[in-house]
N, C-alpha and C positions, 0 to 999 in steps of 0.2 A: 692821345697817349704816344703818339709818334715822336713829339718833341719833348716828352717828359720822362721817357723811359729809357735808361741806358744800361746796357749789359756788357758793352765791350770798351769801357773806359772812354777818355776824352782824347786820346792821342797825345797825352802829356807824360808818357813813361819816361822820356828822356829828361824831362824837367824835373821829376821828383826822384829819379834814381840816385843822384848824389846825395840827397837827403836821407833816403832809406839805407844806402850803403853806409853812411857815416853812423847812423843810429843803430844799425843791426849786424855790422861786419865784425869779425874776429880774426885778427892776424894770427893769433895763437892756433885757432882751428885750421887755418889755411897752411900753417907750417906743418902740422901733423898730417893733414890730408895729402900734402905734396910729398910726403915721405912714406907713401904707401899705407897711410892711416895708423902707422906705429911710430912713436918717437920716445926718447929716453930723457928724463929730467931727474938728475941726481940718481938716487936708487929706485925711482918709480918709472916704470915702463908703461907708457899710455897708449892704449889701443882704442881707436875710434871706429865705431860702427860705420860701415860703407854707405849706408843710407840713414840719415838722421835729420831732425830739424825740419824746418819749413818745407812743406810739400808744394806742388805747383798751385793747388787750390787755394791754400793759405797765402802764399806769395802774391797770387793774383788779388785776393781780397784785400790785402794790406796795401798794395799798390793802387788799386781803384780808390781806396779810402783816402790815400794821400793826394791822388789826382783830383778827387772831388773837392778837397779843401783848396787845392790850387786853382781850380776851375771857378769855384764860387767863395772867393775870399770875404764877401760882405753878407752872404746869406747864413741863416740859421741852418745847421746840419744836424740832423738826428741819426742815431744808429739804432736799429732794433735789437735790443739784447747786447751781446758782445760780438765783435767783429770775429774773434776766435777766442778760444780758452786759454788765453795767457794774459796775466795781470799787467806785465810791463807794456806789451803792445797796446792794450786798451787804455792804459795810463797816458801813454804818448799821444794817443788820439784825443783823450780828454784835454791835454795840455794844448792841443792845437783847436780847442774850441768846439769839438763835436760833443754834442749832448746825448747821453745813453738813456734810451727808454727801457726800463726793466719790468718784467712780467710781475704779476701778482703771484701769491703762493700757489694758485691753481693754474698758473702758466699763461694767463690772460694779459694782453697788452692793452694799455689805454692811449689812444692816439687823439685824444681830445684837444691836445695843445698843438698838434700839427695843423698847418694851414697851406693854402695854395702857394704861398710864397717861400715855402720851406723846402729843404732837400732831405730826403730820407734814404739812408744806406740800408740795404738788405744784407744780412751777414752771410758768411759762407755757409752756414747750416740751412739757409732758406727760411721762409715763414709759411705759415699755413694758408691754405686757399682763402679762408676767411679774412685773415689779416691783409693779405694781398689785395683783396677786393676793397676793403675799408681804405687802404692808402691810395688805391687807384681813384677811389670816389673823391679823395682830397684834391685831386688834381695837383699834387706837389710833384717835384722832381724825384724820381725813383732811380737809384743807382743799384742794380742787382748784382752782388757778388756771389751768388749761390754757387757752390762748387759743381763742376761738370760731373763728378762721380756721384753726387747727390741727385743731380738731374737724372742720371741714368737709372738710379733706383726709382725715382718718381715715375718714370716712363713705364718701368716694368710693373709697378703697383697699379698704375692707371690701367694697364693692359689686363691685369688680373681682374679688376673691378668691371671693366668693360665686357669681359667674357664671362662673368658670373662666378668668379672665383674670389674666395676670401683671402685676403693678404695676411700671412702670419709673419710678422715683423720681428726679427731678432735685434732688440735694443733696449734702451732705457726709456720707459714710457713718458717720463717727465723730461727727457732731453729735448732741446729744440729741434734737433733734426728729425727724431722719430715722430714728434708731434707734426712737423710739417709733412713728413712722408705719409704718414697715416691719413692725413687729410686729402691726399690726392684720390683716395677711393670715392670721395664725396663728389667728384666730377660726374659720376654715374649713379643714377637712381638705384637704390638697393645696395650700393657699394658697402663692403664690410672689412673690418680688420680686427686683429687681435695682436697684442705686443707680448713677446716672451723674453724674459731677461736672460735665460741661460738654458742649459740642456735639461736640467731638472724640470723646469716649467715647460719646455718643449714637449718632454715625454708625457707630462700631465695632459697636455692638449692631444697628444697622440694616443694616449689611452681612452680618453673620452671619445675622440674622433672614430676610434675603431671598435669601441664597446668592449674593451678589454675587461676581464673579470677584476673587480676590485677598484674600478676607475671611480673618480669622484662622483658624487651626486650632482645633479644639475645646480642646486642651491650652493653647495660647496664650490663648484667651479665658478659660478658667477661672483660669489664672494671673494674668491681668490683673484679673479681677474677684473674686478671692478675698477674703473677708470682706465682700464687698458683695452677696452673694447669700443667698437662704434655703437652709436646709439641704437637701441633695439637689437642687439646682438642676440642671437639664439643659437647656443651651441649644437642643438639636436638638428637645426636646419643649416647653419652657416659653416659648418665643418665638413660638409660632404664633398666639396670641391675647393682645394686650397693651393695657394702658391706662396713660396717662402721669399722674403726679401730681408735686407739687413740695415741697420744703422752703420754707415761706412766706417766708423771708428771702432767698432767692436773687434774682438779677437777674431781674425778671418778664419783660422782653422776651427773655432768653435761654430761659426755661422755655417761653413761648409758641413761640419759634423752634424748639425742640427737639421739641415736640409736633407742630408742622407738618411738620417735616422727616421724622420717623419715618413719619407717615402717607403723605407723599408718596412716600417709598422703598417702602413697602408697596404703594401703588396702582400705582406704575410697574412694579414687578416681578411682581405678582400680579393686577393689575387692580382697577378702582374698586369692583367688586362686592364682592370679597374684602375689600378694605380697610373697606368699609362694615360688614362683620360681624365683622371680626377686630381692629379697632382702636377704641380709646376715647380721647377727650381729657378733660382734666380740669375746666377751669372752675373752678379753685381758687386763683387769683392772690389774694393777700392784698390787700385794698383799701388798707390803711395802707401796705404796702410800695410799692405801685403809686403812690399819691399822693405819697410822698416822692420817689420816683425821677421822677415827671412833674414835680414842682415844680423839680427840678434842671434838667431838660431845658428848662423854660420859662425859667429864668435864662440858660441857655447860648444862648438866642437872641440875647442880647446879653451875652457872657461877661465877668465881672468880671476885673480884672488878676491877682487871687489868689483862690483858694478854700480856705477853712478847713472842714474836716470833723472834727466832734468825736465821739468815741465809742470803746468799748472795741475793742482790736485783735482780740479774738476774737468780735466781733460781726459776723455774715455781712452783715446789711443795711447796717451802717456801711461795711464794706469795699467793698460794691458800689455805694454812694453815692460814695465816693472814686474808684473805678474809673471810674464815669461821668464825674465831673468832670474827671479827668486827660485825657480825650479832647478837652477843649475849652480848658482852661486850666491855668496853674501851680496845683498842689493840694497841700495839706499835711493829712494826716490825723493828728490827735493824739488820744491816748487820754483826756487831760483838761487842764485849765488848767495843771498843774504842768509840762507839757511846754514852756511858753513862760516864758522868763526875762526880765522886764522890765528888769532891771538891764544884762545883757549883750547882750539882743536875740537871744539864741539860741532856736532852736525844735528840739525833739526830735520827729520824726515818722517814720511808717512809710511808705515810698515804694512798696510793692508790695501787690498784692491778697492775696498769701499771709499768713494771720494769723500765721505763724511767722517771717516776714521779720524781720530785725533792725532796730531803731530806728537812725536816723541823725540827726546834729546838723548844722544850717545855722545860720551867723551872718549872712550878708548876704542873707537871704531877703526882707526888707521893703525894696523899693526907695524912695529918696528921692522927695519931691514928692508931688503929688496922686495918689491912686489909688483904685480900687474894690475893696473887700473883700467877697467873698461868703461867707455862712456857712449851713451846714446841719448836721444832726446825725443820728445813727441813732435808731431807734425805742426804744432803750433808754437814751438819754442824757437826763438831768434838766436842766431850764432853768437851774438855778443854775451848773452846770459849764459850759454853753455861755456864760453871762454872764460868768463868771470869766475864760474863755479870751479873749473879746473885750476885756475890761477890761485884761488883760495886754498885749494888742497895743497898745491905745491908750496905755498907759502907756509903751511903747517910744518913742511919739512925743510924750510929755509931756502927754497928755491924761488927765485923771482923771475917771472915769465912776462914777456911782452904781450899785452892784450891785443 
């Protein structure tokens, strides 16, 4: 495995940097950033969040993917799923001849086509223990771009399972990262997990865990959390000692609140001494996710008239940024610049947190007269797409901007 597993790139960063800069740079955003994140274009004042777009983990994953193509120009290169949740970045990799392996509807990957002569890129979300084992047995070249923040969560979940604690994971059970994180408990015999989507589900778990009056029956509980628990999960046995972890792209404040609430419920029902020995918190909030959410909250101390959030509709961190913004001002979440038509003035956007919510079209969304436009973007959104989206909005007002 020594010669076929790579986690630190190939020392080709300088070689691929000009290409990456050309494909993802935005002179327009750099202009605004250089002017203290605020600039004026005609009667539109544009305010840019102080933290937005590519985070370190995403930047690293994209860089390693480009390095891999440069290192192995003649080999077949496969990518497990998507490198990140941004259609334009993934499309560019496809154009470079990287083949995508997509999971079945139940999240399973088929690696039958992969041979020892091939190269396989592990995405920033990571892969399950089972999938990693299958790929290692193929003896192909593995380029692991799993984000360091994700690895931190894995380490914590592994520790829970090792010490006999069930991992309660705040995340989306069908998301690649949550599946990979949950699988970490399987390193230990008897390791258990349960995935909760939000505070409502966390309280359901807390009610059952503490035996509160009116809690769900065992059958109802198992029906509610089917497919979200480890094999053989027994809520009467496996909720006695629990530790909380999170999918790194979830709303950080909600993850922290879920951890605090579950501990509070255990302490109230069973005593502080019991909680001290039977509950563990995570300390695994992704700093990049937190910084982007904090930057939005800072902007909302004086909310702009309109907030534009740019990023893939299947990007959890982008959806949560949009959700935050909607609590303070009129917000439009667009997947890319193509959602904005500079000729008709129309905007196609997703108005709900649900990634599967349908896109809607508004024509009179940009009010006449002077206004403040705030902009942020998910951690998987490249600067050039953010810049293009802004340029199209300015074009509606007859302002031409250099991309």
